[in-house]
C-alpha positions as CSV (number, residue, x, y, z in Angstrom):
1,M,13.2,15.5,-0.6
2,N,16.0,14.7,1.8
3,N,19.3,15.9,0.2
4,N,21.4,15.2,3.3
5,A,22.4,11.7,2.3
6,S,25.0,9.9,4.4
7,P,28.4,9.0,2.9
8,K,27.3,5.3,3.1
9,L,24.1,6.0,1.1
10,L,26.1,8.1,-1.5
11,H,28.6,5.3,-1.9
12,A,25.7,2.8,-2.4
13,G,24.1,5.1,-4.9
14,R,27.3,5.4,-6.9
15,A,27.8,1.7,-6.8
16,A,24.2,1.2,-8.0
17,L,24.8,3.7,-10.8
18,A,27.9,1.8,-12.0
19,A,26.1,-1.5,-11.9
20,S,23.1,0.0,-13.8
21,I,25.4,1.3,-16.6
22,L,27.1,-2.1,-16.9
23,L,23.7,-3.9,-16.9
24,T,22.2,-1.6,-19.5
25,A,25.3,-1.9,-21.7
26,A,24.9,-5.7,-21.6
27,L,21.2,-5.4,-22.5
28,Y,21.9,-3.0,-25.4
29,A,24.6,-5.5,-26.6
30,S,22.0,-8.3,-26.5
31,E,19.9,-6.5,-29.1
32,G,22.6,-7.0,-31.7
33,P,23.0,-5.2,-35.1
34,A,19.3,-5.0,-35.7
35,S,19.0,-2.3,-33.1
36,L,21.3,0.0,-35.2
37,G,18.8,1.2,-37.7
38,E,17.5,-1.8,-39.7
39,P,13.8,-1.6,-40.7
40,K,11.6,-3.2,-38.0
41,G,8.2,-2.8,-39.4
42,P,6.3,-4.7,-42.1
43,D,7.4,-2.2,-44.8
44,A,10.7,-0.5,-45.7
45,K,9.8,2.5,-43.5
46,G,8.9,0.4,-40.4
47,A,5.3,1.6,-40.7
48,D,2.2,-0.6,-40.0
49,P,-0.5,0.2,-42.6
50,A,-3.2,-0.9,-40.1
51,V,-2.3,1.9,-37.6
52,Q,-4.6,4.9,-38.2
53,G,-4.1,8.3,-36.6
54,E,-2.4,9.3,-33.3
55,E,-3.5,10.1,-29.8
56,V,-2.0,10.8,-26.4
57,A,-2.7,8.2,-23.7
58,I,-4.8,9.2,-20.7
59,L,-2.9,8.2,-17.6
60,T,-4.6,8.0,-14.2
61,A,-3.5,7.7,-10.5
62,A,-4.9,4.8,-8.5
63,P,-7.7,3.9,-7.8
64,N,-8.9,5.6,-11.0
65,V,-8.8,3.9,-14.4
66,P,-8.8,5.5,-17.9
67,P,-12.0,5.1,-19.8
68,P,-12.6,2.1,-22.0
69,I,-11.3,2.4,-25.6
70,K,-14.1,2.8,-28.1
71,R,-12.3,2.9,-31.4
72,K,-12.3,-0.2,-33.6
73,H,-8.8,0.2,-35.1
74,P,-5.2,0.4,-33.8
75,T,-3.6,3.8,-33.6
76,K,-0.3,5.4,-32.6
77,V,-0.5,6.1,-28.8
78,R,2.0,8.4,-27.2
79,V,2.7,7.7,-23.5
80,D,4.6,10.3,-21.4
81,L,5.7,9.1,-18.0
82,E,7.9,10.9,-15.6
83,V,10.1,9.3,-12.9
84,T,10.3,11.3,-9.6
85,E,11.9,10.5,-6.3
86,V,9.6,12.0,-3.7
87,V,9.0,11.9,0.1
88,K,5.4,10.8,0.7
89,K,3.2,9.7,3.6
90,M,3.4,5.9,4.2
91,A,1.3,6.0,7.4
92,D,0.2,8.5,10.1
93,G,3.5,10.1,11.2
94,V,5.5,7.9,8.8
95,E,7.2,9.2,5.7
96,Y,9.3,7.4,3.0
97,L,11.4,8.4,0.0
98,F,9.4,6.7,-2.7
99,W,10.8,6.2,-6.3
100,T,7.8,6.7,-8.5
101,F,6.4,6.6,-12.0
102,G,4.3,9.8,-12.2
103,G,4.7,10.8,-8.6
104,E,2.4,8.0,-7.4
105,V,2.6,4.5,-6.0
106,P,1.6,2.5,-7.9
107,G,2.6,4.3,-11.1
108,L,0.0,5.8,-13.4
109,F,-2.4,3.3,-15.1
110,I,-1.8,3.0,-18.8
111,R,-4.5,1.8,-21.2
112,V,-4.0,0.9,-24.9
113,R,-5.6,-1.4,-27.4
114,E,-4.4,-4.6,-29.0
115,N,-2.1,-3.8,-32.0
116,D,-1.6,-0.2,-31.0
117,L,1.8,1.3,-31.8
118,V,2.9,2.7,-28.5
119,E,5.5,5.5,-28.6
120,F,6.9,5.6,-25.0
121,H,8.6,8.6,-23.5
122,L,10.3,8.1,-20.2
123,K,11.5,11.2,-18.4
124,N,13.7,11.2,-15.3
125,H,13.3,14.4,-13.3
126,P,16.4,16.5,-12.8
127,T,16.1,16.2,-9.0
128,S,16.4,12.4,-9.1
129,K,19.5,10.9,-7.6
130,M,19.4,7.6,-9.5
131,P,19.0,6.5,-13.2
132,H,15.8,4.6,-13.9
133,N,14.2,2.7,-16.8
134,I,11.0,0.7,-17.4
135,D,10.2,-2.9,-18.0
136,L,6.7,-3.3,-19.3
137,H,5.6,-6.9,-19.2
138,A,3.3,-6.1,-22.1
139,V,6.4,-5.5,-24.4
140,T,7.8,-8.2,-26.6
141,G,11.5,-7.1,-26.8
142,P,14.7,-7.1,-24.8
143,G,14.0,-6.3,-21.1
144,G,10.4,-5.4,-21.9
145,G,11.7,-2.0,-22.9
146,A,14.3,-1.7,-20.2
147,A,17.2,-2.1,-22.7
148,S,16.0,1.1,-24.6
149,S,14.8,3.2,-21.7
150,F,17.8,3.6,-19.3
151,T,17.4,7.3,-18.4
152,A,19.8,9.4,-16.3
153,P,18.5,12.3,-14.1
154,G,17.4,15.2,-16.2
155,H,17.2,13.1,-19.4
156,E,14.4,11.6,-21.5
157,S,14.4,8.3,-23.5
158,Q,12.0,7.2,-26.2
159,F,11.2,3.8,-27.7
160,S,8.3,2.2,-29.5
161,F,6.5,-1.2,-29.3
162,K,3.5,-2.8,-30.8
163,A,1.0,-4.0,-28.2
164,I,0.7,-7.5,-29.7
165,N,-0.6,-9.4,-26.6
166,P,-3.8,-8.3,-24.9
167,G,-4.0,-8.6,-21.1
168,L,-3.3,-6.8,-17.9
169,Y,0.5,-6.4,-17.2
170,I,2.8,-5.2,-14.5
171,Y,5.4,-2.6,-15.4
172,H,8.4,-1.8,-13.1
173,C,11.8,-0.3,-13.0
174,A,14.6,-2.7,-14.0
175,T,17.6,-0.7,-13.2
176,A,20.2,-2.3,-11.0
177,P,19.7,-3.0,-8.1
178,V,16.3,-4.1,-9.5
179,P,14.8,-5.3,-6.3
180,M,15.5,-2.0,-4.5
181,H,13.9,0.0,-7.2
182,V,10.8,-2.1,-7.1
183,A,10.8,-2.1,-3.3
184,N,10.8,1.7,-3.3
185,G,7.5,1.7,-5.2
186,M,8.5,1.6,-8.9
187,Y,5.6,-0.4,-10.4
188,G,2.2,0.0,-12.0
189,L,-0.2,-1.6,-14.5
190,I,-0.7,-1.4,-18.2
191,L,-3.8,-2.8,-19.8
192,V,-3.8,-3.9,-23.4
193,E,-7.5,-4.2,-24.2
194,P,-8.4,-7.0,-26.6
195,K,-9.4,-5.6,-30.0
196,E,-13.0,-6.7,-29.4
197,G,-12.9,-4.9,-26.0
198,L,-13.7,-6.2,-22.5
199,P,-17.3,-6.8,-21.3
200,P,-18.7,-3.4,-20.1
201,V,-19.0,-2.8,-16.4
202,D,-20.3,0.1,-14.4
203,K,-17.2,0.8,-12.3
204,E,-13.5,0.1,-12.7
205,F,-10.9,0.4,-10.0
206,Y,-7.1,0.2,-9.9
207,V,-5.3,-1.4,-6.9
208,V,-1.7,-2.7,-6.6
209,Q,-0.2,-4.4,-3.6
210,G,3.5,-4.0,-2.6
211,D,5.7,-5.0,0.3
212,F,8.0,-2.3,1.9
213,Y,11.1,-2.8,4.0
214,T,11.7,0.1,6.5
215,S,14.4,0.5,9.1
216,G,11.7,1.1,11.7
217,K,8.8,-1.2,12.8
218,F,5.3,-0.7,11.5
219,G,4.0,2.6,12.8
220,E,7.4,3.9,13.9
221,E,7.2,7.6,13.2
222,G,9.6,9.7,11.2
223,L,11.3,9.5,7.7
224,Q,12.0,5.8,7.3
225,A,15.0,4.4,5.4
226,F,15.1,1.3,3.2
227,D,16.4,-1.8,5.0
228,Q,18.3,-4.0,2.7
229,D,18.6,-6.9,5.2
230,K,14.9,-7.1,5.8
231,A,14.3,-7.0,2.0
232,V,16.7,-9.9,1.3
233,D,15.2,-11.9,4.2
234,E,11.6,-11.0,2.9
235,R,10.5,-9.5,6.2
236,P,8.4,-6.5,5.2
237,S,7.5,-3.8,7.8
238,Y,4.5,-2.9,5.6
239,V,2.3,-4.6,3.0
240,L,0.3,-1.9,1.3
241,F,-2.5,-1.3,-1.2
242,N,-1.6,1.7,-3.3
243,G,1.5,2.7,-1.4
244,A,0.1,3.8,2.0
245,V,-1.8,2.6,5.0
246,N,-5.4,3.8,4.7
247,S,-5.0,4.7,1.0
248,L,-8.4,3.1,0.4
249,V,-10.1,3.7,3.7
250,G,-12.6,6.3,4.9
251,D,-12.8,9.3,2.6
252,N,-10.4,7.5,0.3
253,A,-12.6,4.4,-0.1
254,M,-13.8,3.3,-3.5
255,K,-17.5,4.0,-4.0
256,A,-20.3,2.2,-5.9
257,K,-24.0,1.6,-5.8
258,V,-26.2,-1.5,-5.4
259,G,-27.0,-3.0,-8.7
260,E,-23.7,-1.9,-10.3
261,S,-21.1,-4.3,-11.7
262,V,-17.5,-3.7,-10.7
263,R,-14.1,-4.7,-12.2
264,I,-11.0,-4.4,-10.1
265,Y,-7.6,-4.4,-11.9
266,F,-5.4,-5.8,-9.2
267,G,-1.6,-6.1,-9.5
268,N,1.2,-7.2,-7.2
269,G,4.4,-5.2,-7.5
270,G,6.1,-7.3,-4.9
271,P,9.1,-7.4,-4.9
272,N,8.8,-10.6,-2.8
273,L,5.3,-11.6,-1.6
274,T,2.5,-13.5,-3.3
275,S,-0.9,-11.9,-2.5
276,S,-4.1,-13.8,-1.5
277,F,-6.5,-11.2,-2.8
278,H,-10.0,-11.3,-1.2
279,V,-13.0,-9.0,-0.8
280,I,-14.7,-9.7,2.5
281,G,-18.5,-10.1,1.9
282,E,-18.3,-10.6,-1.9
283,I,-17.7,-13.4,-4.3
284,F,-15.8,-12.8,-7.6
285,D,-18.3,-13.6,-10.3
286,K,-15.4,-13.8,-12.8
287,V,-11.6,-14.0,-12.4
288,Y,-9.2,-13.4,-15.2
289,Q,-6.4,-15.3,-13.6
290,E,-2.8,-14.0,-14.0
291,G,-4.0,-11.0,-16.0
292,G,-5.2,-13.0,-19.1
293,I,-8.2,-11.8,-21.2
294,L,-10.4,-14.9,-20.7
295,P,-12.3,-15.4,-17.5
296,N,-11.1,-18.9,-16.4
297,Q,-13.0,-19.2,-13.1
298,R,-16.3,-18.2,-11.6
299,Q,-17.7,-17.7,-8.1
300,V,-14.2,-17.4,-6.5
301,Q,-13.5,-16.4,-2.9
302,T,-9.8,-15.7,-3.0
303,T,-7.3,-15.5,-5.9
304,L,-3.5,-15.8,-5.8
305,V,-1.5,-13.0,-7.5
306,P,2.2,-13.6,-7.7
307,A,4.8,-10.9,-7.4
308,G,5.1,-9.3,-10.8
309,G,1.6,-10.5,-11.7
310,S,-2.0,-9.3,-11.9
311,T,-5.6,-10.3,-12.1
312,M,-9.0,-8.9,-13.1
313,V,-12.0,-9.7,-10.9
314,E,-15.6,-8.8,-11.6
315,F,-18.6,-8.9,-9.3
316,K,-22.1,-7.4,-9.1
317,L,-23.2,-5.5,-6.0
318,E,-26.4,-6.9,-4.4
319,V,-26.6,-5.2,-1.0
320,P,-25.2,-2.0,0.5
321,G,-22.4,-1.8,3.0
322,T,-18.7,-1.6,3.3
323,Y,-16.7,-4.4,1.6
324,I,-13.2,-4.9,2.8
325,L,-10.3,-5.6,0.4
326,V,-7.5,-7.6,2.1
327,D,-4.5,-9.8,1.5
328,H,-6.0,-12.9,3.2
329,S,-2.5,-13.6,4.7
330,L,-4.3,-11.8,7.5
331,F,-1.4,-10.4,9.6
332,R,-0.6,-8.4,6.5
333,A,-4.1,-6.9,6.5
334,F,-4.5,-6.2,10.2
335,N,-0.9,-5.5,11.2
336,K,0.9,-4.3,8.1
337,G,-1.6,-2.3,6.2
338,A,-2.9,-4.4,3.3
339,L,-6.5,-3.3,3.7
340,G,-9.0,-1.2,1.7
341,M,-12.7,-0.4,1.4
342,L,-15.4,-0.4,-1.2
343,K,-18.4,1.5,0.1
344,V,-21.7,0.6,-1.5
345,E,-24.8,2.7,-1.2
346,G,-28.4,1.7,-2.1
347,R,-31.5,-0.1,-0.9
348,E,-31.3,-3.1,1.4
349,N,-32.1,-6.5,-0.1
350,L,-33.3,-8.6,2.8
351,L,-33.6,-11.7,0.7
352,V,-29.9,-11.6,0.1
353,Y,-28.6,-10.4,3.4
354,S,-30.3,-9.4,6.7
355,G,-28.3,-7.7,9.3
356,K,-26.4,-4.5,10.1
357,E,-22.9,-3.5,9.1
358,V,-20.3,-3.9,11.8
359,D,-17.0,-3.3,10.0
360,A,-15.4,-1.9,13.1
361,V,-15.0,-5.4,14.5
362,Y,-12.6,-6.2,11.7
363,L,-10.7,-3.1,10.8
364,G,-8.5,-2.0,13.6
365,S,-7.1,1.5,13.1
366,Q,-8.5,1.5,9.6
367,A,-12.1,1.7,11.0
368,D,-13.8,4.9,10.1
369,A,-15.3,4.6,13.6
370,N,-11.9,6.0,14.7
371,A,-13.8,9.2,15.8
372,G,-11.7,11.6,13.7
373,S,-8.6,10.8,15.6
374,D,-6.3,11.8,12.7
375,K,-7.9,15.3,12.5
376,K,-7.6,15.7,16.2
377,V,-3.9,14.8,16.1
378,A,-3.3,17.2,13.2
379,A,-5.1,20.0,15.2
380,L,-3.1,19.2,18.3
381,Q,0.2,19.2,16.4
382,A,-0.6,22.6,15.0
383,Q,-1.3,23.9,18.6
384,M,1.9,22.3,19.8
385,R,3.9,24.0,17.0
386,E,2.4,27.3,17.9
387,A,3.2,26.8,21.6
388,M,6.7,25.8,20.8
389,A,7.2,28.9,18.7
390,K,6.3,31.0,21.7
391,D,8.2,28.8,24.2
392,P,11.1,26.6,22.8
393,K,11.3,24.8,26.1
394,I,8.1,22.9,25.1
395,A,9.7,19.9,23.4
396,G,7.6,16.8,24.3
397,L,4.2,15.6,23.4
398,T,1.3,16.8,25.5
399,K,-0.7,14.2,27.4
400,E,-3.7,15.0,25.2
401,M,-1.7,14.2,22.1
402,Q,-0.3,11.1,23.6
403,M,-3.9,9.9,24.2
404,E,-4.9,10.6,20.6
405,K,-1.9,8.6,19.3
406,G,-2.6,5.9,21.9
407,K,-6.1,5.7,20.6
408,R,-4.7,4.8,17.1
409,V,-2.7,2.0,18.6
410,Y,-5.7,0.8,20.7
411,M,-7.9,0.7,17.6
412,Q,-5.3,-1.3,15.8
413,T,-4.4,-3.9,18.4
414,C,-6.7,-3.9,21.5
415,F,-10.2,-3.0,20.7
416,A,-11.4,-6.3,19.3
417,C,-11.1,-7.9,22.7
418,H,-11.5,-5.0,25.1
419,Q,-14.1,-3.2,22.8
420,P,-14.1,0.5,21.8
421,T,-15.9,1.2,25.1
422,G,-13.2,-0.5,27.2
423,L,-15.8,-2.7,28.7
424,G,-14.4,-6.0,27.4
425,L,-16.5,-9.1,27.0
426,P,-18.1,-10.4,30.3
427,G,-16.4,-13.6,31.5
428,V,-13.9,-13.6,28.6
429,F,-11.9,-10.3,28.3
430,P,-11.7,-8.1,31.4
431,P,-12.7,-4.5,31.3
432,L,-10.3,-1.6,31.1
433,A,-12.9,1.0,32.0
434,K,-12.7,1.8,35.8
435,S,-10.4,-1.3,36.2
436,D,-8.8,-1.6,39.6
437,Y,-6.3,-4.1,38.1
438,L,-5.2,-1.7,35.4
439,M,-5.0,1.4,37.5
440,A,-3.2,-0.2,40.5
441,D,0.2,-0.6,38.9
442,K,1.5,1.4,35.9
443,D,4.6,-0.9,35.5
444,R,2.4,-4.0,35.5
445,A,0.2,-2.5,32.8
446,I,3.3,-1.8,30.7
447,R,4.7,-5.3,31.3
448,G,1.4,-6.9,30.3
449,I,1.7,-5.4,26.8
450,I,5.4,-6.2,26.5
451,K,5.4,-9.7,27.9
452,G,1.8,-10.7,27.8
453,L,-0.4,-12.1,30.6
454,S,-1.7,-15.6,31.4
455,G,-3.4,-17.3,34.3
456,P,-6.0,-16.2,36.8
457,L,-6.5,-12.6,37.9
458,S,-9.2,-10.5,39.5
459,V,-10.7,-7.3,38.0
460,N,-13.3,-5.4,39.9
461,G,-14.0,-8.4,42.0
462,K,-14.6,-10.8,39.1
463,A,-12.3,-13.7,38.2
464,Y,-10.7,-14.1,34.7
465,N,-8.4,-16.8,33.5
466,G,-7.2,-16.3,29.9
467,V,-4.2,-15.4,27.8
468,M,-3.2,-12.1,26.5
469,P,-0.3,-12.5,24.0
470,P,2.6,-10.0,23.9
471,V,2.0,-7.1,21.5
472,A,4.8,-6.0,19.1
473,L,4.9,-2.3,19.8
474,N,7.8,0.1,20.1
475,D,8.4,2.0,23.3
476,E,6.6,5.2,22.1
477,Q,3.5,3.2,21.1
478,V,3.4,1.4,24.4
479,A,3.7,4.7,26.3
480,N,0.9,6.2,24.2
481,V,-1.5,3.3,24.5
482,V,-1.1,2.9,28.2
483,T,-1.6,6.7,28.6
484,Y,-4.8,6.4,26.5
485,V,-6.4,3.5,28.4
486,Q,-5.4,4.9,31.8
487,N,-7.1,8.2,31.0
488,S,-10.3,6.9,29.2
489,W,-13.7,5.6,30.2
490,G,-13.5,7.1,33.7
491,N,-9.8,6.3,34.3
492,T,-7.4,9.1,35.4
493,A,-3.7,8.9,35.7
494,D,-0.4,10.7,34.8
495,A,1.0,10.3,31.3
496,V,3.3,7.3,30.7
497,T,6.7,8.3,29.3
498,V,9.0,6.4,26.9
499,D,11.5,6.2,29.8
500,D,8.9,4.4,31.9
501,V,8.5,1.8,29.2
502,R,12.3,1.4,28.7
503,K,12.7,0.8,32.4
504,V,10.1,-1.9,32.5
505,R,11.4,-3.5,29.3
506,A,14.9,-3.6,30.7
507,Q,13.6,-5.2,34.0
508,S,11.6,-7.7,32.0
509,A,14.7,-8.7,29.9
510,S,16.8,-9.3,33.0
511,Q,14.2,-11.6,34.6
């Protein structure tokens, strides 16, 4: 964790703490005298005679889900959940100080049964800087439990509730400032299974979408700070499944087999955006809209999930391949991170689908066709650290590392038109491989990314007349991607520096 907080941040933290205490005092007051020890249960001791036995809840990190509940009676279930404030990876080279339930974003999945008596223990780790609480939308009571769970760092709170209403519910922190706590990752799902159970399926997965507001643009490296102005204006830098870019991609993808039935418990932590949840290449056989327990629609392509809401979707897998989970507000998927994978193995079914899988066309930097770029970058970083230890004068990125980072940018923003081979599409998109136009003028190549291109031009003796829109990249990303394309597919040139890009950007702004 970063303990070197600025005076401004410390002042904001103290102000938030004061506001939290005032809010919690008001919530406690709203409970009235009944909260001071009067019997709450159906008998004088507050006990429910239908509740039999006790157990400790199994909690799981996304995308895993606790096993279905087999018992046929309600019981007392103890839930232990710890709040921690931890620096975690948000994207390659990007870190963020997340506030978490259980050290994870989303928080750990909680599964109980209708009419269970839930004894909830919320613990706030001593290293936390802020007080926290929990509002479970499954709770019938003041603040959904928030009024009884305000917990200072190094303390533990306990309250109990009866799981009266079956369904899939969001939980989140409700300590002031509430939107900031949620925007930092403090949300998850609690499933209250109906007493008769849910229909059995072969695989269950846990996915929650959230929007994040960082001081830097998407992909800007380093430890990013929360940006209040962006959050208020609802301009997220990232829209993520399970708290990170690529959290459900490649080796992290969900896995299933042909013939299996799948249920996805999908939530939207927000704090601001509504999700248009869609799985490319599948139809939802059943949708439990808004987290209810009755499937109210069948054969659905895309379902809306509001901030602070959820849904359950079920479908059977007919053919193998990689199925892509997206928020169908598509710039969020392809430019802000709201993208995941379900990889399905098994025999082809040519009566259902004939063709080959070409997920690379759709996935940008999330494509597992990224040729192990992340591993190469990690290895190069290790080599650079070793070299710097021997010679402190080595401070900048090597050309080879720039190319690997530039490849990431290219696979995110450029390859769909210019293709992974750099050959483009004949007569439509000009080639970058051995391109006389690209290699003749470094500044022009930089300007084309920053300002875009339109109108007729000649590449390797062939005429093109199209439009290339400007690409929203920071100076380092532009330097890296130009270095990559000018040193790939037979091209050779010097590395492009951030100063080169700044010079061109300044010249373009003055024109």
